[in-house]
Structure formats: C-alpha cells, structure tokens
PDB file with one MODEL, atoms N, CA, C and O in Angstrom:
MODEL        1
ATOM      1  N   MET A   1     -17.370  -8.241  12.035  1.00  0.00           N
ATOM      2  CA  MET A   1     -16.987  -8.028  10.640  1.00  0.00           C
ATOM      3  C   MET A   1     -18.193  -7.514   9.864  1.00  0.00           C
ATOM      4  O   MET A   1     -19.311  -7.995  10.048  1.00  0.00           O
ATOM      5  N   THR A   2     -17.965  -6.561   9.020  1.00  0.00           N
ATOM      6  CA  THR A   2     -19.049  -6.005   8.219  1.00  0.00           C
ATOM      7  C   THR A   2     -19.110  -6.723   6.883  1.00  0.00           C
ATOM      8  O   THR A   2     -18.294  -7.596   6.588  1.00  0.00           O
ATOM      9  N   ASP A   3     -20.089  -6.339   6.088  1.00  0.00           N
ATOM     10  CA  ASP A   3     -20.212  -6.927   4.754  1.00  0.00           C
ATOM     11  C   ASP A   3     -19.391  -6.166   3.715  1.00  0.00           C
ATOM     12  O   ASP A   3     -19.471  -6.465   2.524  1.00  0.00           O
ATOM     13  N   ARG A   4     -18.614  -5.197   4.154  1.00  0.00           N
ATOM     14  CA  ARG A   4     -17.769  -4.434   3.228  1.00  0.00           C
ATOM     15  C   ARG A   4     -16.584  -5.294   2.789  1.00  0.00           C
ATOM     16  O   ARG A   4     -16.087  -6.117   3.559  1.00  0.00           O
ATOM     17  N   PRO A   5     -16.138  -5.100   1.556  1.00  0.00           N
ATOM     18  CA  PRO A   5     -14.969  -5.873   1.097  1.00  0.00           C
ATOM     19  C   PRO A   5     -13.719  -5.446   1.852  1.00  0.00           C
ATOM     20  O   PRO A   5     -13.587  -4.298   2.274  1.00  0.00           O
ATOM     21  N   ARG A   6     -12.835  -6.367   2.005  1.00  0.00           N
ATOM     22  CA  ARG A   6     -11.567  -6.092   2.692  1.00  0.00           C
ATOM     23  C   ARG A   6     -10.548  -5.650   1.647  1.00  0.00           C
ATOM     24  O   ARG A   6      -9.704  -6.428   1.203  1.00  0.00           O
ATOM     25  N   LEU A   7     -10.650  -4.392   1.274  1.00  0.00           N
ATOM     26  CA  LEU A   7      -9.843  -3.858   0.177  1.00  0.00           C
ATOM     27  C   LEU A   7      -8.347  -3.910   0.466  1.00  0.00           C
ATOM     28  O   LEU A   7      -7.562  -4.278  -0.407  1.00  0.00           O
ATOM     29  N   LEU A   8      -7.951  -3.548   1.668  1.00  0.00           N
ATOM     30  CA  LEU A   8      -6.522  -3.568   1.987  1.00  0.00           C
ATOM     31  C   LEU A   8      -5.981  -4.988   2.038  1.00  0.00           C
ATOM     32  O   LEU A   8      -4.859  -5.235   1.598  1.00  0.00           O
ATOM     33  N   ASP A   9      -6.754  -5.916   2.563  1.00  0.00           N
ATOM     34  CA  ASP A   9      -6.308  -7.313   2.564  1.00  0.00           C
ATOM     35  C   ASP A   9      -6.100  -7.821   1.141  1.00  0.00           C
ATOM     36  O   ASP A   9      -5.144  -8.547   0.866  1.00  0.00           O
ATOM     37  N   LYS A  10      -6.999  -7.433   0.240  1.00  0.00           N
ATOM     38  CA  LYS A  10      -6.841  -7.850  -1.157  1.00  0.00           C
ATOM     39  C   LYS A  10      -5.562  -7.265  -1.751  1.00  0.00           C
ATOM     40  O   LYS A  10      -4.842  -7.949  -2.479  1.00  0.00           O
ATOM     41  N   GLU A  11      -5.287  -6.017  -1.444  1.00  0.00           N
ATOM     42  CA  GLU A  11      -4.061  -5.385  -1.948  1.00  0.00           C
ATOM     43  C   GLU A  11      -2.819  -6.039  -1.356  1.00  0.00           C
ATOM     44  O   GLU A  11      -1.819  -6.225  -2.049  1.00  0.00           O
ATOM     45  N   LEU A  12      -2.884  -6.386  -0.078  1.00  0.00           N
ATOM     46  CA  LEU A  12      -1.758  -7.068   0.553  1.00  0.00           C
ATOM     47  C   LEU A  12      -1.485  -8.401  -0.134  1.00  0.00           C
ATOM     48  O   LEU A  12      -0.330  -8.731  -0.402  1.00  0.00           O
ATOM     49  N   GLN A  13      -2.520  -9.160  -0.419  1.00  0.00           N
ATOM     50  CA  GLN A  13      -2.336 -10.447  -1.084  1.00  0.00           C
ATOM     51  C   GLN A  13      -1.728 -10.268  -2.470  1.00  0.00           C
ATOM     52  O   GLN A  13      -0.867 -11.049  -2.878  1.00  0.00           O
ATOM     53  N   ALA A  14      -2.168  -9.249  -3.192  1.00  0.00           N
ATOM     54  CA  ALA A  14      -1.606  -8.976  -4.520  1.00  0.00           C
ATOM     55  C   ALA A  14      -0.127  -8.591  -4.416  1.00  0.00           C
ATOM     56  O   ALA A  14       0.693  -9.027  -5.224  1.00  0.00           O
ATOM     57  N   LEU A  15       0.204  -7.777  -3.422  1.00  0.00           N
ATOM     58  CA  LEU A  15       1.596  -7.374  -3.229  1.00  0.00           C
ATOM     59  C   LEU A  15       2.472  -8.559  -2.859  1.00  0.00           C
ATOM     60  O   LEU A  15       3.587  -8.692  -3.364  1.00  0.00           O
ATOM     61  N   LEU A  16       1.973  -9.423  -1.978  1.00  0.00           N
ATOM     62  CA  LEU A  16       2.732 -10.621  -1.607  1.00  0.00           C
ATOM     63  C   LEU A  16       3.003 -11.489  -2.831  1.00  0.00           C
ATOM     64  O   LEU A  16       4.094 -12.040  -2.979  1.00  0.00           O
ATOM     65  N   ALA A  17       2.018 -11.608  -3.695  1.00  0.00           N
ATOM     66  CA  ALA A  17       2.179 -12.419  -4.908  1.00  0.00           C
ATOM     67  C   ALA A  17       3.227 -11.814  -5.847  1.00  0.00           C
ATOM     68  O   ALA A  17       3.885 -12.539  -6.593  1.00  0.00           O
ATOM     69  N   GLN A  18       3.381 -10.489  -5.811  1.00  0.00           N
ATOM     70  CA  GLN A  18       4.390  -9.835  -6.646  1.00  0.00           C
ATOM     71  C   GLN A  18       5.792  -9.964  -6.048  1.00  0.00           C
ATOM     72  O   GLN A  18       6.782 -10.025  -6.777  1.00  0.00           O
ATOM     73  N   CYS A  19       5.864 -10.005  -4.730  1.00  0.00           N
ATOM     74  CA  CYS A  19       7.162  -9.957  -4.050  1.00  0.00           C
ATOM     75  C   CYS A  19       7.745 -11.321  -3.710  1.00  0.00           C
ATOM     76  O   CYS A  19       8.952 -11.444  -3.499  1.00  0.00           O
ATOM     77  N   PHE A  20       6.899 -12.347  -3.654  1.00  0.00           N
ATOM     78  CA  PHE A  20       7.354 -13.669  -3.238  1.00  0.00           C
ATOM     79  C   PHE A  20       6.869 -14.725  -4.220  1.00  0.00           C
ATOM     80  O   PHE A  20       5.804 -14.588  -4.823  1.00  0.00           O
ATOM     81  N   THR A  21       7.650 -15.764  -4.370  1.00  0.00           N
ATOM     82  CA  THR A  21       7.222 -16.888  -5.199  1.00  0.00           C
ATOM     83  C   THR A  21       6.169 -17.685  -4.428  1.00  0.00           C
ATOM     84  O   THR A  21       6.084 -17.574  -3.205  1.00  0.00           O
ATOM     85  N   PRO A  22       5.369 -18.485  -5.132  1.00  0.00           N
ATOM     86  CA  PRO A  22       4.389 -19.327  -4.428  1.00  0.00           C
ATOM     87  C   PRO A  22       5.043 -20.230  -3.377  1.00  0.00           C
ATOM     88  O   PRO A  22       4.475 -20.454  -2.308  1.00  0.00           O
ATOM     89  N   ASP A  23       6.238 -20.748  -3.686  1.00  0.00           N
ATOM     90  CA  ASP A  23       6.926 -21.598  -2.722  1.00  0.00           C
ATOM     91  C   ASP A  23       7.335 -20.803  -1.479  1.00  0.00           C
ATOM     92  O   ASP A  23       7.211 -21.299  -0.359  1.00  0.00           O
ATOM     93  N   GLN A  24       7.816 -19.588  -1.669  1.00  0.00           N
ATOM     94  CA  GLN A  24       8.185 -18.750  -0.532  1.00  0.00           C
ATOM     95  C   GLN A  24       6.962 -18.439   0.332  1.00  0.00           C
ATOM     96  O   GLN A  24       7.045 -18.455   1.560  1.00  0.00           O
ATOM     97  N   LEU A  25       5.843 -18.160  -0.305  1.00  0.00           N
ATOM     98  CA  LEU A  25       4.614 -17.876   0.448  1.00  0.00           C
ATOM     99  C   LEU A  25       4.147 -19.108   1.222  1.00  0.00           C
ATOM    100  O   LEU A  25       3.695 -19.002   2.361  1.00  0.00           O
ATOM    101  N   ARG A  26       4.260 -20.251   0.605  1.00  0.00           N
ATOM    102  CA  ARG A  26       3.810 -21.492   1.238  1.00  0.00           C
ATOM    103  C   ARG A  26       4.655 -21.840   2.458  1.00  0.00           C
ATOM    104  O   ARG A  26       4.138 -22.378   3.437  1.00  0.00           O
ATOM    105  N   THR A  27       5.949 -21.538   2.408  1.00  0.00           N
ATOM    106  CA  THR A  27       6.847 -21.922   3.496  1.00  0.00           C
ATOM    107  C   THR A  27       7.135 -20.790   4.486  1.00  0.00           C
ATOM    108  O   THR A  27       7.874 -20.992   5.449  1.00  0.00           O
ATOM    109  N   MET A  28       6.568 -19.611   4.266  1.00  0.00           N
ATOM    110  CA  MET A  28       6.801 -18.473   5.152  1.00  0.00           C
ATOM    111  C   MET A  28       6.221 -18.762   6.541  1.00  0.00           C
ATOM    112  O   MET A  28       5.103 -19.260   6.668  1.00  0.00           O
ATOM    113  N   ASP A  29       6.995 -18.444   7.567  1.00  0.00           N
ATOM    114  CA  ASP A  29       6.477 -18.718   8.914  1.00  0.00           C
ATOM    115  C   ASP A  29       5.471 -17.643   9.332  1.00  0.00           C
ATOM    116  O   ASP A  29       5.436 -16.546   8.774  1.00  0.00           O
ATOM    117  N   SER A  30       4.673 -17.984  10.309  1.00  0.00           N
ATOM    118  CA  SER A  30       3.565 -17.111  10.716  1.00  0.00           C
ATOM    119  C   SER A  30       4.056 -15.788  11.288  1.00  0.00           C
ATOM    120  O   SER A  30       3.386 -14.768  11.124  1.00  0.00           O
ATOM    121  N   GLN A  31       5.202 -15.777  11.949  1.00  0.00           N
ATOM    122  CA  GLN A  31       5.724 -14.520  12.487  1.00  0.00           C
ATOM    123  C   GLN A  31       6.069 -13.551  11.368  1.00  0.00           C
ATOM    124  O   GLN A  31       5.780 -12.359  11.464  1.00  0.00           O
ATOM    125  N   GLN A  32       6.689 -14.061  10.303  1.00  0.00           N
ATOM    126  CA  GLN A  32       7.027 -13.191   9.179  1.00  0.00           C
ATOM    127  C   GLN A  32       5.758 -12.672   8.513  1.00  0.00           C
ATOM    128  O   GLN A  32       5.692 -11.495   8.158  1.00  0.00           O
ATOM    129  N   ARG A  33       4.757 -13.516   8.336  1.00  0.00           N
ATOM    130  CA  ARG A  33       3.478 -13.075   7.763  1.00  0.00           C
ATOM    131  C   ARG A  33       2.850 -11.973   8.615  1.00  0.00           C
ATOM    132  O   ARG A  33       2.347 -10.980   8.088  1.00  0.00           O
ATOM    133  N   THR A  34       2.885 -12.157   9.929  1.00  0.00           N
ATOM    134  CA  THR A  34       2.321 -11.155  10.841  1.00  0.00           C
ATOM    135  C   THR A  34       3.063  -9.836  10.722  1.00  0.00           C
ATOM    136  O   THR A  34       2.444  -8.774  10.670  1.00  0.00           O
ATOM    137  N   GLU A  35       4.386  -9.900  10.677  1.00  0.00           N
ATOM    138  CA  GLU A  35       5.183  -8.676  10.562  1.00  0.00           C
ATOM    139  C   GLU A  35       4.938  -7.970   9.243  1.00  0.00           C
ATOM    140  O   GLU A  35       4.814  -6.745   9.217  1.00  0.00           O
ATOM    141  N   ILE A  36       4.866  -8.706   8.154  1.00  0.00           N
ATOM    142  CA  ILE A  36       4.579  -8.106   6.851  1.00  0.00           C
ATOM    143  C   ILE A  36       3.224  -7.421   6.881  1.00  0.00           C
ATOM    144  O   ILE A  36       3.083  -6.291   6.412  1.00  0.00           O
ATOM    145  N   ARG A  37       2.225  -8.105   7.431  1.00  0.00           N
ATOM    146  CA  ARG A  37       0.870  -7.536   7.497  1.00  0.00           C
ATOM    147  C   ARG A  37       0.856  -6.259   8.343  1.00  0.00           C
ATOM    148  O   ARG A  37       0.221  -5.273   7.969  1.00  0.00           O
ATOM    149  N   ARG A  38       1.553  -6.276   9.474  1.00  0.00           N
ATOM    150  CA  ARG A  38       1.605  -5.088  10.326  1.00  0.00           C
ATOM    151  C   ARG A  38       2.255  -3.909   9.601  1.00  0.00           C
ATOM    152  O   ARG A  38       1.752  -2.788   9.662  1.00  0.00           O
ATOM    153  N   PHE A  39       3.367  -4.161   8.920  1.00  0.00           N
ATOM    154  CA  PHE A  39       4.033  -3.079   8.192  1.00  0.00           C
ATOM    155  C   PHE A  39       3.171  -2.578   7.036  1.00  0.00           C
ATOM    156  O   PHE A  39       3.123  -1.377   6.774  1.00  0.00           O
ATOM    157  N   PHE A  40       2.495  -3.487   6.348  1.00  0.00           N
ATOM    158  CA  PHE A  40       1.625  -3.080   5.251  1.00  0.00           C
ATOM    159  C   PHE A  40       0.519  -2.164   5.764  1.00  0.00           C
ATOM    160  O   PHE A  40       0.278  -1.097   5.199  1.00  0.00           O
ATOM    161  N   PHE A  41      -0.149  -2.581   6.833  1.00  0.00           N
ATOM    162  CA  PHE A  41      -1.242  -1.772   7.367  1.00  0.00           C
ATOM    163  C   PHE A  41      -0.727  -0.477   7.992  1.00  0.00           C
ATOM    164  O   PHE A  41      -1.425   0.536   7.957  1.00  0.00           O
ATOM    165  N   ALA A  42       0.472  -0.488   8.561  1.00  0.00           N
ATOM    166  CA  ALA A  42       1.060   0.756   9.062  1.00  0.00           C
ATOM    167  C   ALA A  42       1.283   1.728   7.906  1.00  0.00           C
ATOM    168  O   ALA A  42       1.038   2.928   8.034  1.00  0.00           O
ATOM    169  N   GLY A  43       1.749   1.199   6.784  1.00  0.00           N
ATOM    170  CA  GLY A  43       1.936   2.040   5.603  1.00  0.00           C
ATOM    171  C   GLY A  43       0.622   2.578   5.072  1.00  0.00           C
ATOM    172  O   GLY A  43       0.534   3.739   4.671  1.00  0.00           O
ATOM    173  N   ALA A  44      -0.401   1.732   5.069  1.00  0.00           N
ATOM    174  CA  ALA A  44      -1.719   2.184   4.615  1.00  0.00           C
ATOM    175  C   ALA A  44      -2.256   3.277   5.528  1.00  0.00           C
ATOM    176  O   ALA A  44      -2.856   4.249   5.068  1.00  0.00           O
ATOM    177  N   ARG A  45      -2.035   3.107   6.821  1.00  0.00           N
ATOM    178  CA  ARG A  45      -2.491   4.123   7.776  1.00  0.00           C
ATOM    179  C   ARG A  45      -1.734   5.437   7.561  1.00  0.00           C
ATOM    180  O   ARG A  45      -2.330   6.514   7.591  1.00  0.00           O
ATOM    181  N   ALA A  46      -0.424   5.341   7.345  1.00  0.00           N
ATOM    182  CA  ALA A  46       0.373   6.544   7.092  1.00  0.00           C
ATOM    183  C   ALA A  46      -0.089   7.228   5.807  1.00  0.00           C
ATOM    184  O   ALA A  46      -0.207   8.453   5.763  1.00  0.00           O
ATOM    185  N   PHE A  47      -0.348   6.445   4.766  1.00  0.00           N
ATOM    186  CA  PHE A  47      -0.820   6.996   3.497  1.00  0.00           C
ATOM    187  C   PHE A  47      -2.147   7.715   3.706  1.00  0.00           C
ATOM    188  O   PHE A  47      -2.330   8.841   3.242  1.00  0.00           O
ATOM    189  N   SER A  48      -3.061   7.068   4.398  1.00  0.00           N
ATOM    190  CA  SER A  48      -4.361   7.666   4.673  1.00  0.00           C
ATOM    191  C   SER A  48      -4.204   8.971   5.442  1.00  0.00           C
ATOM    192  O   SER A  48      -4.867   9.964   5.141  1.00  0.00           O
ATOM    193  N   GLY A  49      -3.321   8.961   6.439  1.00  0.00           N
ATOM    194  CA  GLY A  49      -3.077  10.174   7.206  1.00  0.00           C
ATOM    195  C   GLY A  49      -2.517  11.298   6.358  1.00  0.00           C
ATOM    196  O   GLY A  49      -2.918  12.452   6.509  1.00  0.00           O
ATOM    197  N   LEU A  50      -1.587  10.968   5.463  1.00  0.00           N
ATOM    198  CA  LEU A  50      -1.033  11.985   4.558  1.00  0.00           C
ATOM    199  C   LEU A  50      -2.125  12.614   3.707  1.00  0.00           C
ATOM    200  O   LEU A  50      -2.177  13.833   3.545  1.00  0.00           O
ATOM    201  N   VAL A  51      -2.981  11.786   3.176  1.00  0.00           N
ATOM    202  CA  VAL A  51      -4.047  12.286   2.310  1.00  0.00           C
ATOM    203  C   VAL A  51      -5.018  13.137   3.118  1.00  0.00           C
ATOM    204  O   VAL A  51      -5.386  14.234   2.699  1.00  0.00           O
ATOM    205  N   MET A  52      -5.434  12.628   4.281  1.00  0.00           N
ATOM    206  CA  MET A  52      -6.416  13.344   5.084  1.00  0.00           C
ATOM    207  C   MET A  52      -5.870  14.678   5.606  1.00  0.00           C
ATOM    208  O   MET A  52      -6.597  15.671   5.653  1.00  0.00           O
ATOM    209  N   GLU A  53      -4.606  14.700   5.992  1.00  0.00           N
ATOM    210  CA  GLU A  53      -4.020  15.912   6.557  1.00  0.00           C
ATOM    211  C   GLU A  53      -3.648  16.948   5.503  1.00  0.00           C
ATOM    212  O   GLU A  53      -3.625  18.145   5.789  1.00  0.00           O
ATOM    213  N   ASN A  54      -3.359  16.498   4.297  1.00  0.00           N
ATOM    214  CA  ASN A  54      -2.855  17.419   3.276  1.00  0.00           C
ATOM    215  C   ASN A  54      -3.853  17.761   2.193  1.00  0.00           C
ATOM    216  O   ASN A  54      -3.604  18.666   1.396  1.00  0.00           O
ATOM    217  N   ALA A  55      -4.971  17.069   2.141  1.00  0.00           N
ATOM    218  CA  ALA A  55      -5.996  17.388   1.144  1.00  0.00           C
ATOM    219  C   ALA A  55      -6.710  18.666   1.558  1.00  0.00           C
ATOM    220  O   ALA A  55      -6.709  19.035   2.733  1.00  0.00           O
ATOM    221  N   SER A  56      -7.313  19.332   0.596  1.00  0.00           N
ATOM    222  CA  SER A  56      -7.947  20.625   0.859  1.00  0.00           C
ATOM    223  C   SER A  56      -9.147  20.515   1.791  1.00  0.00           C
ATOM    224  O   SER A  56      -9.465  21.472   2.498  1.00  0.00           O
ATOM    225  N   GLY A  57      -9.810  19.381   1.805  1.00  0.00           N
ATOM    226  CA  GLY A  57     -10.931  19.199   2.718  1.00  0.00           C
ATOM    227  C   GLY A  57     -12.269  19.655   2.177  1.00  0.00           C
ATOM    228  O   GLY A  57     -13.303  19.382   2.787  1.00  0.00           O
ATOM    229  N   GLY A  58     -12.275  20.333   1.066  1.00  0.00           N
ATOM    230  CA  GLY A  58     -13.537  20.768   0.484  1.00  0.00           C
ATOM    231  C   GLY A  58     -14.142  19.695  -0.394  1.00  0.00           C
ATOM    232  O   GLY A  58     -13.567  18.623  -0.583  1.00  0.00           O
ATOM    233  N   GLU A  59     -15.306  19.999  -0.924  1.00  0.00           N
ATOM    234  CA  GLU A  59     -15.972  19.042  -1.810  1.00  0.00           C
ATOM    235  C   GLU A  59     -15.362  19.031  -3.203  1.00  0.00           C
ATOM    236  O   GLU A  59     -15.456  18.033  -3.918  1.00  0.00           O
ATOM    237  N   GLU A  60     -14.748  20.120  -3.585  1.00  0.00           N
ATOM    238  CA  GLU A  60     -14.134  20.226  -4.902  1.00  0.00           C
ATOM    239  C   GLU A  60     -12.673  19.804  -4.833  1.00  0.00           C
ATOM    240  O   GLU A  60     -11.966  20.136  -3.882  1.00  0.00           O
ATOM    241  N   VAL A  61     -12.231  19.076  -5.837  1.00  0.00           N
ATOM    242  CA  VAL A  61     -10.828  18.681  -5.932  1.00  0.00           C
ATOM    243  C   VAL A  61     -10.029  19.883  -6.429  1.00  0.00           C
ATOM    244  O   VAL A  61     -10.355  20.482  -7.453  1.00  0.00           O
ATOM    245  N   THR A  62      -8.982  20.222  -5.687  1.00  0.00           N
ATOM    246  CA  THR A  62      -8.162  21.377  -6.053  1.00  0.00           C
ATOM    247  C   THR A  62      -6.898  20.928  -6.788  1.00  0.00           C
ATOM    248  O   THR A  62      -6.574  19.741  -6.840  1.00  0.00           O
ATOM    249  N   ASP A  63      -6.198  21.910  -7.351  1.00  0.00           N
ATOM    250  CA  ASP A  63      -4.912  21.616  -7.982  1.00  0.00           C
ATOM    251  C   ASP A  63      -3.934  21.045  -6.962  1.00  0.00           C
ATOM    252  O   ASP A  63      -3.132  20.171  -7.290  1.00  0.00           O
ATOM    253  N   GLY A  64      -3.997  21.536  -5.728  1.00  0.00           N
ATOM    254  CA  GLY A  64      -3.139  21.021  -4.664  1.00  0.00           C
ATOM    255  C   GLY A  64      -3.457  19.564  -4.344  1.00  0.00           C
ATOM    256  O   GLY A  64      -2.553  18.761  -4.114  1.00  0.00           O
ATOM    257  N   ASP A  65      -4.749  19.227  -4.332  1.00  0.00           N
ATOM    258  CA  ASP A  65      -5.158  17.840  -4.106  1.00  0.00           C
ATOM    259  C   ASP A  65      -4.601  16.932  -5.195  1.00  0.00           C
ATOM    260  O   ASP A  65      -4.084  15.850  -4.918  1.00  0.00           O
ATOM    261  N   MET A  66      -4.712  17.386  -6.424  1.00  0.00           N
ATOM    262  CA  MET A  66      -4.210  16.589  -7.548  1.00  0.00           C
ATOM    263  C   MET A  66      -2.693  16.453  -7.487  1.00  0.00           C
ATOM    264  O   MET A  66      -2.156  15.381  -7.765  1.00  0.00           O
ATOM    265  N   ALA A  67      -2.002  17.521  -7.127  1.00  0.00           N
ATOM    266  CA  ALA A  67      -0.544  17.462  -7.014  1.00  0.00           C
ATOM    267  C   ALA A  67      -0.131  16.476  -5.922  1.00  0.00           C
ATOM    268  O   ALA A  67       0.832  15.729  -6.095  1.00  0.00           O
ATOM    269  N   LEU A  68      -0.858  16.470  -4.794  1.00  0.00           N
ATOM    270  CA  LEU A  68      -0.578  15.534  -3.717  1.00  0.00           C
ATOM    271  C   LEU A  68      -0.746  14.099  -4.201  1.00  0.00           C
ATOM    272  O   LEU A  68       0.131  13.263  -3.983  1.00  0.00           O
ATOM    273  N   MET A  69      -1.851  13.814  -4.846  1.00  0.00           N
ATOM    274  CA  MET A  69      -2.106  12.457  -5.322  1.00  0.00           C
ATOM    275  C   MET A  69      -1.094  12.035  -6.384  1.00  0.00           C
ATOM    276  O   MET A  69      -0.656  10.885  -6.397  1.00  0.00           O
ATOM    277  N   GLU A  70      -0.724  12.946  -7.268  1.00  0.00           N
ATOM    278  CA  GLU A  70       0.266  12.639  -8.296  1.00  0.00           C
ATOM    279  C   GLU A  70       1.631  12.353  -7.671  1.00  0.00           C
ATOM    280  O   GLU A  70       2.334  11.445  -8.115  1.00  0.00           O
ATOM    281  N   ALA A  71       2.016  13.124  -6.636  1.00  0.00           N
ATOM    282  CA  ALA A  71       3.296  12.896  -5.971  1.00  0.00           C
ATOM    283  C   ALA A  71       3.303  11.541  -5.266  1.00  0.00           C
ATOM    284  O   ALA A  71       4.287  10.806  -5.335  1.00  0.00           O
ATOM    285  N   LEU A  72       2.204  11.214  -4.589  1.00  0.00           N
ATOM    286  CA  LEU A  72       2.120   9.919  -3.916  1.00  0.00           C
ATOM    287  C   LEU A  72       2.131   8.779  -4.931  1.00  0.00           C
ATOM    288  O   LEU A  72       2.792   7.763  -4.716  1.00  0.00           O
ATOM    289  N   GLN A  73       1.408   8.939  -6.026  1.00  0.00           N
ATOM    290  CA  GLN A  73       1.376   7.908  -7.055  1.00  0.00           C
ATOM    291  C   GLN A  73       2.753   7.709  -7.676  1.00  0.00           C
ATOM    292  O   GLN A  73       3.159   6.576  -7.934  1.00  0.00           O
ATOM    293  N   ALA A  74       3.470   8.795  -7.915  1.00  0.00           N
ATOM    294  CA  ALA A  74       4.812   8.686  -8.487  1.00  0.00           C
ATOM    295  C   ALA A  74       5.754   7.948  -7.540  1.00  0.00           C
ATOM    296  O   ALA A  74       6.551   7.116  -7.973  1.00  0.00           O
ATOM    297  N   GLU A  75       5.659   8.256  -6.241  1.00  0.00           N
ATOM    298  CA  GLU A  75       6.516   7.576  -5.276  1.00  0.00           C
ATOM    299  C   GLU A  75       6.197   6.092  -5.197  1.00  0.00           C
ATOM    300  O   GLU A  75       7.102   5.262  -5.118  1.00  0.00           O
ATOM    301  N   LEU A  76       4.906   5.754  -5.218  1.00  0.00           N
ATOM    302  CA  LEU A  76       4.506   4.346  -5.200  1.00  0.00           C
ATOM    303  C   LEU A  76       4.934   3.626  -6.476  1.00  0.00           C
ATOM    304  O   LEU A  76       5.372   2.477  -6.423  1.00  0.00           O
ATOM    305  N   ALA A  77       4.812   4.288  -7.606  1.00  0.00           N
ATOM    306  CA  ALA A  77       5.224   3.683  -8.876  1.00  0.00           C
ATOM    307  C   ALA A  77       6.735   3.428  -8.879  1.00  0.00           C
ATOM    308  O   ALA A  77       7.195   2.393  -9.364  1.00  0.00           O
ATOM    309  N   GLN A  78       7.497   4.372  -8.338  1.00  0.00           N
ATOM    310  CA  GLN A  78       8.950   4.189  -8.272  1.00  0.00           C
ATOM    311  C   GLN A  78       9.302   3.020  -7.371  1.00  0.00           C
ATOM    312  O   GLN A  78      10.194   2.235  -7.694  1.00  0.00           O
ATOM    313  N   PHE A  79       8.613   2.894  -6.244  1.00  0.00           N
ATOM    314  CA  PHE A  79       8.863   1.776  -5.352  1.00  0.00           C
ATOM    315  C   PHE A  79       8.532   0.470  -6.069  1.00  0.00           C
ATOM    316  O   PHE A  79       9.292  -0.493  -5.969  1.00  0.00           O
ATOM    317  N   GLY A  80       7.421   0.420  -6.782  1.00  0.00           N
ATOM    318  CA  GLY A  80       7.055  -0.772  -7.545  1.00  0.00           C
ATOM    319  C   GLY A  80       8.120  -1.139  -8.559  1.00  0.00           C
ATOM    320  O   GLY A  80       8.463  -2.313  -8.705  1.00  0.00           O
ATOM    321  N   ALA A  81       8.643  -0.152  -9.258  1.00  0.00           N
ATOM    322  CA  ALA A  81       9.710  -0.395 -10.220  1.00  0.00           C
ATOM    323  C   ALA A  81      10.975  -0.907  -9.522  1.00  0.00           C
ATOM    324  O   ALA A  81      11.657  -1.796 -10.031  1.00  0.00           O
ATOM    325  N   ASP A  82      11.275  -0.343  -8.365  1.00  0.00           N
ATOM    326  CA  ASP A  82      12.438  -0.790  -7.595  1.00  0.00           C
ATOM    327  C   ASP A  82      12.273  -2.241  -7.124  1.00  0.00           C
ATOM    328  O   ASP A  82      13.224  -3.022  -7.161  1.00  0.00           O
ATOM    329  N   VAL A  83      11.074  -2.590  -6.688  1.00  0.00           N
ATOM    330  CA  VAL A  83      10.801  -3.977  -6.284  1.00  0.00           C
ATOM    331  C   VAL A  83      10.981  -4.908  -7.473  1.00  0.00           C
ATOM    332  O   VAL A  83      11.644  -5.941  -7.369  1.00  0.00           O
ATOM    333  N   ALA A  84      10.391  -4.539  -8.599  1.00  0.00           N
ATOM    334  CA  ALA A  84      10.467  -5.400  -9.794  1.00  0.00           C
ATOM    335  C   ALA A  84      11.920  -5.571 -10.250  1.00  0.00           C
ATOM    336  O   ALA A  84      12.286  -6.620 -10.780  1.00  0.00           O
ATOM    337  N   ALA A  85      12.737  -4.551 -10.047  1.00  0.00           N
ATOM    338  CA  ALA A  85      14.141  -4.609 -10.467  1.00  0.00           C
ATOM    339  C   ALA A  85      15.063  -5.208  -9.394  1.00  0.00           C
ATOM    340  O   ALA A  85      16.268  -5.345  -9.607  1.00  0.00           O
ATOM    341  N   GLY A  86      14.485  -5.558  -8.248  1.00  0.00           N
ATOM    342  CA  GLY A  86      15.288  -6.146  -7.187  1.00  0.00           C
ATOM    343  C   GLY A  86      16.050  -5.139  -6.349  1.00  0.00           C
ATOM    344  O   GLY A  86      16.956  -5.507  -5.602  1.00  0.00           O
ATOM    345  N   ARG A  87      15.689  -3.873  -6.466  1.00  0.00           N
ATOM    346  CA  ARG A  87      16.377  -2.826  -5.701  1.00  0.00           C
ATOM    347  C   ARG A  87      15.698  -2.529  -4.369  1.00  0.00           C
ATOM    348  O   ARG A  87      16.243  -1.793  -3.546  1.00  0.00           O
ATOM    349  N   ALA A  88      14.529  -3.086  -4.154  1.00  0.00           N
ATOM    350  CA  ALA A  88      13.795  -2.825  -2.896  1.00  0.00           C
ATOM    351  C   ALA A  88      13.150  -4.094  -2.409  1.00  0.00           C
ATOM    352  O   ALA A  88      12.488  -4.090  -1.371  1.00  0.00           O
TER     353      ALA A  88
ENDMDL
END
C-alpha cells in the first residue's frame, strides 16, 4: 500500500451512504458488499478507459475534451438524480 489517498474507496463510501440507510449498511452481508465494491470499481475502470481513449491526449484541453467531460458529468448527474428519486 502506498501513502496515496484511496480516492475511489472514499467515493464508494460516500455513494453507499447516499444509497443505503445506516441500518442497511450495518446489516449488509459481506457478499453483497464485495459485489457492490466490484461493480463500483468496474465502473471506475470503465470511466477511466472512456476518458483515456477519447481524450485528445495533448497537453492542452480541447473543445472535444470538454465536451466529453460535460457529457460524462451530465450522465452521472442524471444517474444521481434517478437514485435520489428512487428510479435507479
């Protein structure tokens, strides 16, 4: 383990707190926790791959780079709204 912060783990914990009540988190079995963590990290890996494969690759941020990030942010925001509304 390095001394770098575990940024994705922190995000996973924040997401779990948004999606589950404290009682649900306390009583969740270890298999479900493992599956949630695997899916979360699979999503993070897919997101990273999308960014790496579709970004311009140069040192300067392009309009295409910004459009990609805006599209991803909009999709994530919509998913967040769907979760909050009980639709996801």
